[in-house]
N, C-alpha and C positions, 0 to 999 in steps of 0.2 A: 040434563039443568045447562042452561047454555050462559052467556057472562053478565049479560039482563039480568036475568033472575038470580042470580047471584049476587048483582048487586043492589038487586031492590034486598033482598032478605038480608045485607048487609046496611044497609039503610035502614029498616026496621029496629035492626037492633040495634043502633045508634038511637034513631029519634025515639024509643020506645025503653033507653037505658035499662037495656038488659044485662043481667052479667053473664047471662050464662043461657046458648039456644044449640038448640041438635033436632036437625033433621035428616031423617031418611027416607027417603024415597025411590023407585026403582032399582037401588039392590047399590045405591049412591049415601052412603054418612056424609054428612055435613054437621060437626062441632064447635061453636064457636066460642070462645069464653072468654071475659075482659077479667084482666089481671089487675091485683092491686085492688085500688078502691079511690087510688088520687085523682085528678083529673088531668088530665092525658097521659092517663097507665097505657099501658100495651094491651093488645085485644090479640091473639091468641088464635088458630084455627087450625083445626085435622080432617084434611080430605080422608076417606077410605073409596076407595073404586073397587069395584067388585072385580073377583076374578071370572076367568072364560074359564066355561064346562071343561073339568080334568084336563090332565095333564099340561095344564099350563102353570108358568110362575103366579107364588103367593097374589094378595090386590097389595094394590103399592101405595103405602101410606103417609102422606105429605107432613113431614116435622113440622111441628111448631112453628107458626110465622106470624109474626104480627100482621092484622090487617086491618090498620083504619082506614085503609084503599083497597076498594075491592079486588080481588086475586083468585087467579082461575089454578087448579090444580098444579097447571106448567106454569112455574111464577119466575119472570125474568129478573136477571139482577136487577135492573134499571126500575123495577115493579117491585121488586121488595126494598130496595133503599127510599121509595115512598113511601113505605109503611110504618114508617118510626117520625111519622109528623104529628106537630099540632096545628089546631086549627085556630087559628081566630076566628072571631062571629061579632056580625054589629051587634050592640047593645042596644040598640035602638033604632029608628026608624027615620029615613034622613038623607041625605044627600052626601056621598062619600068625596073624600078628597085627598091626593094622595100629599100636596104641601102647604103648605100654611098659606101663600097667598100664590095670586099664576103665574107670576115671574119668577117664582120660586122654587130651587131644588126641589126634589119629594123630600119626604122625610127619610123614607128605606124604599131602594130598588131589589130587585132581587141578585141575592149572591152576599148580600150585606148582613152582614153578624149584629146581633142586636143583644142587646142586654134585655133582661125582666124591669119593665117598671117606663122601657126603652119608648117613646111618642112611635106609633105608625103611621097615623094619619088620621083624618078630622072629618066626624062625618057632623053633620049641620043637621038641626031638629029646629026650628019655630024657629029663625034667629040665632040659635043658640049654637057657640062652635065648640063640640067637643070632643077633646083629644082621648083618641082610642089608644091605648098603651099592651103592650105586648104584657102578659102573664108566663112569658115561656123566654130564656136566653138559648138561639141560637143564631142558625144560618133561614134566612129569608129564603125559600126555593118556588114559593109560584105566590103570586098575585091575583085572585077571584073576580076584583072588580074595576072597571077601568075608573078614570079620573072623571069627578062631576057627574054622574051614575048615580040613579036613587039605589038607598039598600033597604033591604026589610028587616026587621029584629031575628037576628039568630041566623042571619044569611052570613054566609063564608065570605072573609076579608082575603085572610091572609092563610099562605102555610110555614110552618115553618120546623125544622130538622134540628129537636132540640138538643141540646149540648146536657151531658151529665155536669152538674154539679153541688 
């Protein structure tokens, strides 16, 4: 199983809002389980790699790791940090704007700490400016859309490393 195939599986689990998913193929077992039931709840995954024939060490079992971002059995520290992110998605189709007007500074930039309810951007739809607010408190770690670009319903806008409050 390659990384792209694992990513497609994780996308399918998210898209269909499955609370649990298990797949066993070619001796590789993948179990994905969404914790809690709250929005932005952690997702954990368990990978079991088959052991080679006789006289070999026991199968390697990956500990439970939150997985909103696809991860392979060998997860680097940088990837593990990206795992606990909340994604803000566009609630409407329109044009994405990072600032309230063309020459104004952006509402937020990568590295900014935001509060729940803070305006992150504007999505213009049918000449109406819709302020998009954060559902999470935390740090902006990624902005997925360029300024003045069209966005679709459900398209990712921001990734926020959430803070426990």
